[in-house]
N, C-alpha and C positions, 0 to 999 in steps of 0.2 A: 441563595439558590446555587445549586451545583452545576458546573459546566458539564461534567460527566459524573454520574452517580454510581459508583461501584459498591457503596455500602448497602444500598437497598437491594441491589442484585445479589450480594453475598448472603443477605438474609434469606433469600429463596433457596439457596443451595448449601447453606452452612452445614447442616447435618450430614448431607451426602459427602461433601468435601472432607469433613472431619473423619468420617468413616474410612474413606479412601486413604487419608493421611495415616490413620491408625494402622491400617493394613500394611502400608509401606514401611512404617516404623518397625512393625513386628517382623517383617520379612527382611528389612535392612537392605533392600535393593534400590538404592537411591539414584543409580545411573543405569540407564537402559533397562529398566524394569518392565514387567509385562504390560503395564499401563501405557508405555510408549508404543509398543506394537499395537495394542488395542486402539489407541488414538490414531495411528497412521492408517490402519485399516478403515476406520470410521470416516476419516477425512477424505481418503481416496474415494470412498463410496459417495460421500456427500457431494464432492465436486464432480464426480463422474469420470475419473481417470483410473488407469491401471495402478499407478504407484503414488505413494506419498512418503517422503522421508522428512522427519522432523529434525530440527536443529536448534542451535542455541540463541538465535536472534533472526530478525528479518533481514538484517545486513548480511549475515552469513548465508541466508537463504538465497540471496542474490550472488554472493561471491562464489559459492560452491559450484553452481552451473558454469560460470565463466571459466573457472579453473578446469572443470571437466571437459569443456570444449577446447581448451588450450589457447584461449584468446589472450593476446599479450602485445608485445612491442610491435609497432607499425600497423596495428589493427585499429579500425575506427568503430566505435559503438555509439549509436544514436539514441539520445535520451532527452526528454523535455527539460527545459531550464526552470520551469515553475513547478518545483516539487521539493521533497526533502533531500538533504545532502547525500544520504546513503546511496541514492539511485545512481549518482555519478561517482561517488567515492570509490565504489568497488571496481569501476572501470579503470580508474587510475591505479588502484591497488595491484591489479594484475599486469600493469604496464601498458595498457591500451590507452587510446585517446578518446575522451568523451566529445561527441559532436552535439552541441546544444540546439534543440529545436523549440520553436515557439508553440504556444498552446492556443486553443480556440477560446474566446472570451465567453462563449455560451456554456461551455462544459468544463473548462479548465484543463481539458485533456489535450494530448499532443495533436497538432495540426498536421494531418496526413499529407496535404498538398505541400506544405513547407518541408515536411520530412523527405518527400521525393526530390524536391529541389536541392536539399542538402546532400542527399545521396549522390545525385548527378554531379554536384560541384566537387565532392570529394573524389569521385571516380575520375573526373576530368583533370583534376590537379595531379593525381597519380602518386602522391606521396604516402598516402595511407590506404590500407585495404579495408573497404567496408565489410564488416563481419556480422554485426548483430544490431537489433533494435530492442530497446527496453521501454515499451509503452507503460505508463503508470495509470492505474485506475484511481484517479485522484478524488479525495473526499468521499469515496464509496461508489463512484460511478464508473463502470467499465468504459475503457477507451473504444474507439471504432475498430474493433479487432478484425472484422471481415475485410475492411479496406487495408488495414495494416498487413494482414496475411497476404493479400494480393501483391502489395509492394514488396514484401519479403520474398515471395516466390519469384517475382520479376527480377530481383537483383541477387537472388541466392543468399539471403540473409537469415540468420537465426532470430527467432522471436523469444525473448525472455520477458514474460509478463510480470510486471511489478504490481502484485495485488495486495501490497501491504495494507492499504486502506480499503481495498475493494472487496474483501472476502464477504460473500453473501449476496453481492450484486449479480445481476443476470442480464443477458441479452437473449430475448425470445426463449426464455426458460433455461438457457445454458448458463452455468455458473462461472463467476469470476474464478481465476486460477485454473481454468480449463481451456484457455484460448491460445497459450503459447506453445512452442516446441517444448518449453519448460516454463514453469510459473513459480512464483514465490509469494509468500505472505508473511506478515509479522503478527506475533501474539503479544506485543507490547500492551500493557494494561489498558491504554486508552483506545485501542483498536476495536472494531465491531465485535470480534471474537478475541478476547485478550486473556492472558494468564496473570499471575501475580508476581511477575518479574519479566525477564526477557525470554523470548522464544520465537520460533519461526517454523516454516514448513515449505517444502519444495514438491511440485507436482509434475508428473510427466507420464507419457505412454511408451517411452523409449527404453527398452530393456537394457541396452548397452550403457546408455547414459546413466540409468539408475545404478548400475553396478559401480560405475566410476564415482558417482556422487557418494554412495555409501562408503567407499574406500576413503575418499577425501575427507568426509565428515570425521573420521577417526584416524587422523595422522597419516593418511595415505596407506592404510592397513592392507596387508595381503591376506594370507590364509589365516593368520591370527594377529593379535595385537603386538607381537614381537617381530613380525615381518612387515617391513615398510617398503612398498614398491613404487611410491610416487610422493610428491610433496602434498601435504594435506594440512588440516587444521584440527583443533580440538573443538568440534562443533556440535556436540550432543545436547539434546534436550533433557533436562532433569526430570526424573520420574514424578516428583511432586508437582511440577508444572503440567505434566501430562494429565495427572489426576484432576487438576483444576479444570483443564480444557475439556476433559471428558464430560464433566458435569455442566459446564457452560454450553457445550454443544447441544445438550439435551433441551435447553431453553432458547437456543439461538434463533430458530425460526419465528417463535412468538415475539422475540425482541425485534427482529427485522420488521414484522408486521406493525409493531408499535412505533418504530422509528419512521416508517413510511406514513403512518397516520399523523404523527407530529409534523413531519415535513409538509404534508398536505395542508394542515392547519396553518402553518407558517406561510405557505404559498398563497392561500386565500386571503390571509390577513395583511400581507405585505406587498402584493403584486402591484398595487397602485402607487406605492411610495418608493419601492426599491427594485433593483434588478435582482430577481430571485434566481436560484439555480435552475437550469434547464435540463430536464430528463426527457429525451426523445422517445417517441413511440417504440415499444418493444424492449426498452431498457428499464431496469429497476436498480436503484441505488441502495447501498447498505447504509448510507448517510453516516459515514465516519465523522463528517463535519457538515454543518449547515452554514454556508458561506454566502455573504451578501457583498454587493459592490456599491460603494459610496460614489458620489460625483467626483470627489477629489480627495487629496490627503487631508486637507483642512476639515472638510466635512466629516471624514472618518474619525479624526481626533475628537471632534465635537460630539459625535454620536457615542463613541466609546466612553467618553467622560460622563455623558448623561446617563448611560446605562450603569456605569460604576456608582453614580450617586443613588441609583435605585437598587444597589446590591446585586446587579446582574453582571456576571463575568463575561468577558469577551476575549478573543485571541486573534492574533494575526498569523496566518499561514500563507505565504512565507515572505518575510520582509526583504530578503535579498535573493534575486534570481541566481541560479547556480553559476551562470557565466560571469557574474559580478563578484563571486566569492574570491577572496585573496588567493586561496590555494590554487585556483585555476587562472590566475592572472597571465600565465604564459600559454594558455590554450586559446587557439583561434575561436572567435565566436561570430564570424561574418559569413558563414556558409549559407545562411538564410536570415531573413528578417526576424527579429526577436522583440518587436515593438509592443505586441500585445502583453507579453509577460512583464516587460518593463513598466507598462502602465498599470497592470493589475496589482503589482506589489505595493503600489502607492494607494490602492483603493479598497482592497478586500479586507473583510473581517468576518470572524465566525462567532456565532451565538450559541447558547446552550442547546445541546442535542444529545439525548440519551433515551432509552426506551422506558424510563420510569418517570418521565416528566408528567406532572399532573396538568389537566386542561387549564386550570387557573394559572399555573406557572407560564404556560405557553401564551396565554392571553395577556399576562403581565409583561412578557418580553415584547409582544407585538405593540401593546399600548405605549411602552417606554420608547420603542423605536419610532413610533408615529409622533410622539412628543418631541423627539430630538430633531425633527426635520425643520 
């Protein structure tokens, strides 16, 4: 059984992808080809924002906006501690300080009450200047963006939505990557919308910010590639990856529908035995992962071993909270309580989830999980 099945997906789009690749090879426009522009226009329309700028990875999609805003030394950026390393890595990369925030056990997303507690604590201490919030749409579920927006406006903070896992998720019909002042996503192959390598995209309605980010994406370019007016990076998306994404975007909504059907199947079959993911009314997840919570670490190990014996793959996202990572050992982590995240890392595990799972495969996973109890 596949944890994520990219081979079946490729079979559906193989001919169209090959045709696009053939066109690119003949035109020999491997960097910033017309497919990149086409993709950016389609992604902006899909999300419902004015602008999309593609880039070389989801990490660069987070880094470029921070550089554009000039965030750096003595600035505080608030980020959940239960997420992938890149969400905090880019804060330190620009010289700012990550302030780690706990998550809610029901959704795995940032706890907005604890967020405000931490903002007040940093303000009262007076050593750092609060500048931005990076809420993460973890495992496919959008964060509480309406509340986060209220907090951001109250304290005059920028919101950089990390939609690396959340692309395709919605809140009352509004799509993920459309909630921040600027938003970012990843096209890593395992993501809901993934390419065949690294890739990312940034979304905004801000004209000035967009111009800055375009410059930063290409070495701080000015009027042409030989004039450099600011520090930047080499952050372009390859044309071949844009071609892949264009074809995947064409089947994306049907994949989202299938993911949600599979998640509902899991929910019905597991709700009496496990703590299943919670999706509140008005929200839709893109189900980047389907994550369960065991009673404790020992039970998790037992369950995962049992599933392995049935040839069912599992994964743990994420075994170490960010505030416990060695690289952040000198960063304060006591601005608010982080106990939920510290507990979750000992108990969570993810099971197979992709839009091409057969009903009998889902049933087999549910049966094996029930046997493991």
